N, C-alpha and C positions, 0 to 999 in steps of 0.2 A: 629711277634706275631702268625701268622699262624703256623709256625713250633712248637712253644712252646704248642699252644692249641692242635694240633694233638699228641704231646707227652702225654699231659693230658689224652686225650681220649682213647689214646692206654693204659696207665696205668690203667684207670678205667675199661677197658673192660678185660685186661688180669691179673691185679693183684688184682683189687677189685671184678670183676665178676659182674659188672653193666650190668643190661638189655639192650636190644637193644633199648627199649623206653626210657630208662634213658640216654643212650648214645645219641640218637637222640635229646633229649630235651637240654642236654648240648651243643651239636654241634650247634644248632640253637641259644641258647642264648649267647654262646660265639662269633659266628658269628656276631651277633649284637653288641657285644662290640668291636669287631676288626673294624666293619664298622664305629663305632661312633668314634674310634681314627684315622682311615684314614681320616674321614671328617675334625677332629680337626686338624690333621697334614697338611691337603691340605690347610687349612685357613691360616696357617703360612708359608707353603712352596708350593707357586704356582707353581714352577719350577718342582716340583715333586709330582703330585697330587695322585699317585697311592701308595705311600708309607705310612707308619703308625709310630706312636711313638714307639721307641724301648720299650720292655715289661719292661725292668729294670729301665726305666726312669720314669714310671707311678707311681704316688704317691697317698697318701690317698685323697687329696683334689680333684685330678683328677677324681677318682673314686667316690667321693661323687658328684661332679657336673655331673658324668654319672647318677647317681640315679636320679639326678634333671631332667635331659633330660628324663629319662624313665617315670617319673611322668608327665611331660609335654605332653607326648604322650597319657595320659589318659588311662593308662593300669589299671587293677584291681589290687587291693592291694595284692591279692594272686599272681598274675603273676609278680609283681614287686619283691615280695618276694622270688620267685623261681629263677629270673635272679640274684639277689644279691646272693643267695646261690652258684649259679653257679660260679660266679665271685670269692667268698670267697674260694671255693674248688680249683679253678684254681691256685689262688696266695699261697694257702696253701701247694699245691703240689710243686710248683716252689721253694718256700722257703725252704721246706723240702729236696728237691733235689739240694739244694745250686745253683740252678740256677739264683737267685735273692739274694741279702744280707739281705733286709728288706722285710717284709710282709706288703705291704700298705693296705691290706685288713684286717688286724687282728682284729681291732676294728670297722670294717664297720658293722652298724647295720641295720636290715631289717626295711623298713618302716611301716611294718604292726604293731609294736608297737608304732607308732607315735614319734619315736625318731631315726633319721637318722644320727646322729653325734655321733662321740666318746665323752666319758665323758671329761668335762671340770675340771680342779682344781678349788678349792675355793681359796679364796683370802688367807687363812691361809696355804694352801699347797703350793701356789706359794710363800709365805714368807719363809716358811721352805726350799724349793727347792734353793731359792736365797741366803738364809744363808750358804749353805753348803761350797762353794768354800772358804769363809772367814775363814774357819778353817785351811786353809794352807797357808804358806808364800813362794810360789814358782811362777815363771813366768806363769807356766801354769794354777795356780789357779787364778791369776790375769786376764789371758786371759779369763778363763771360767766364771769368774764373769762379765766381760764385755759383754760376749757372752750371757749369760742367761738374763742379764739386757735388752740387745739390743732386743732380740727375744721377751721378753715380753712387751717392751715398743713400739714395732712396729707391731707386728703381722705379719712379713714378712714370707713368704715361706722359706722353708731350702734351695732350689735351688737359691733363690733371696739372701739369707744371705750369702752363701759361694761365690757368684759372686762379693760382695762387695770390691771395692779397697779402697786405703787410700783417693783417691780423691772423694769417694762417700759420705763423711760425712762432715758436717759444725759443729763445736763446739763452735765457737765463738759467743759471744754476747748472747741476750736473746731469739733467735730464732733458737736453735741447731736442726738440721735435718739430715736425710739420704735420698739420692736419690737412688732409686733402679729401676731395669728394670724387669718388670714382663712378663707375658704370651702376646704373640703377640707383643713382643718388647715395650709394653706400660710403659712408665716411670711414676714414681709417687714420690712425695716428702712427707716424713712422719716426723712429729715432734718427738723429743726425749727428754724426761722429765729430770730433774736434777740429779736424781739418777744414771740414765744410763750413763748421760754425765761425771759425777764424775769417774764411773767405767771404762769408755774409755779412759778418760784422764790418768787414773792411768796405764792402760794397755799400752797405746801408749807411755807414758813416761819411764816407769820402766821395764815393762815386754816384750814388742815386740823387743826392740833392743837385749835383751838377747836370744830371740828365733830366730831372724833372722840371728845372727852370721855373720854379715857383708854381708849377701846376698841382693841384690836389688830386693826384691819381692815387688810387688805392691798391692799385697792381703791385705785386711784390717786384717783378722783373719788368723794366720799361725800355723802350726804345730811346734813340737820340732826340726824338721829338717829345719825349715824355708821356708817351702813351704805352698801353699794355703791350708787351712783346707777343707777336704772333706765333702759331706753330710754324709757318713758313719761314718767319725770322730766325726762329731757334735752328730749323734744319739747315739754313744757309750758314749760320754762325759754326755749327759743328762740322759742316763739311769744310769750311774754310781752315778750321785748326787741324783737321783731319789730314788735310793735303799738305799743310805746313809741316806735319809731323811725319808725312810719307806713308799713311795708311789709307787704303782705298776702302769704299764701300761702307762708311760710317754713318749712321743716322742716329736720331734720338732713340729709337729701339734698339739700336746695338747696345747703348749703354744700359738699357734695361735688361736685355737679354744677359749681358756681361754681369750685372748686378746679381741676378739669380743664379746664374752658373757658378759664379764665384763663391757665393754663399754656400751652395750645396757641395762644392769641392772644399769648402772649409768646414764641412761637416754640419751645417745648420739643418736642424729638422725640417722635413719637407712641409709639415703643416705650418710651421712658423714662416717659411718662405712663400707660401700660399697667401697667409695673412698679409705679409709686407707687400706682396704684388698686387693684392687686390682681386685675386682669381675666385671666382665664384665656384668653380669646379676645380677639384684637386688635379683632375686628368690634364688639365692645361699646364699645371706647374710640373706635372710629372714628365713632360716633354723634354724639360731641361736635364732630367737626368741622362737622356741619351747622350748629351754632350759631355757630361760628367762621366759616364761609363767609357766613352771614346778617350776622354782624357786619361782615365786610370790605366786603359789598355796601353796606350802611347808610353805611359811611365813604366809600365810593366815591360813592355818590349825593350825598351831603353836600358832599363836596370837589371833584368834577369840574365845571369850569366850564360843560360842556354837558350834564351829567345832569340828567334832569328829576325 
């Protein structure tokens, strides 16, 4: 990460003409970002405590957790906003230079506006998105239907999702579930509702054998070459169907955020949502209550006779 940060600082100075004070502020803020990920990496890899998470592996949720960490340090709102701006500028540069394939900070919001999560989909938007693969009668469409249903049914991180094997799911009986391994190698069991189970059955029985082409691939979700689906592949598939549904700004994490927010709006206990999401710290889960509170305020403003 240090190399990419230095590249960015050189670009800001040489091509953008940023002042010495601006470069100094960026350097300090991004050094703090790197130190945070060194610490997180050390928690998972005690044998190599000086290393850090490769920058191309950092995703939107990890950046969101970093913002939670900054808040816990009790920085002023303006300071946190400046640090978020530095993070957004760094990842925008890396994406623009094709150093990373996806910009995980694209929809990262500054906490100064009281909303530090990307927007979630409405239930109607989710329905529209999930309807799209059904317009096609191909093995890929059947896979995509199961994939979208699964992501919204479980709220899994995309890294967890693409790591699933055939042995990770249990679809028999009344207690269908998926076992996934999250951060820190923590394992959790997530229920799967009936619509997702039906889509998975169809994919496994009708579509996956055609995609596998005789390969003995253990991955649950595979591409047209019969190989494990990648994170980038999932992102592109979701982007395609979102465009077809006329919805902008949808990523795999959008479905994860929507899963959590919709559960909380449905009165699911915060601790249960934390367990389903695989959050180590409940403060991360609590961020979703901001969106829930805004939703309740919108409902109140529309429904109360004397609300303006």
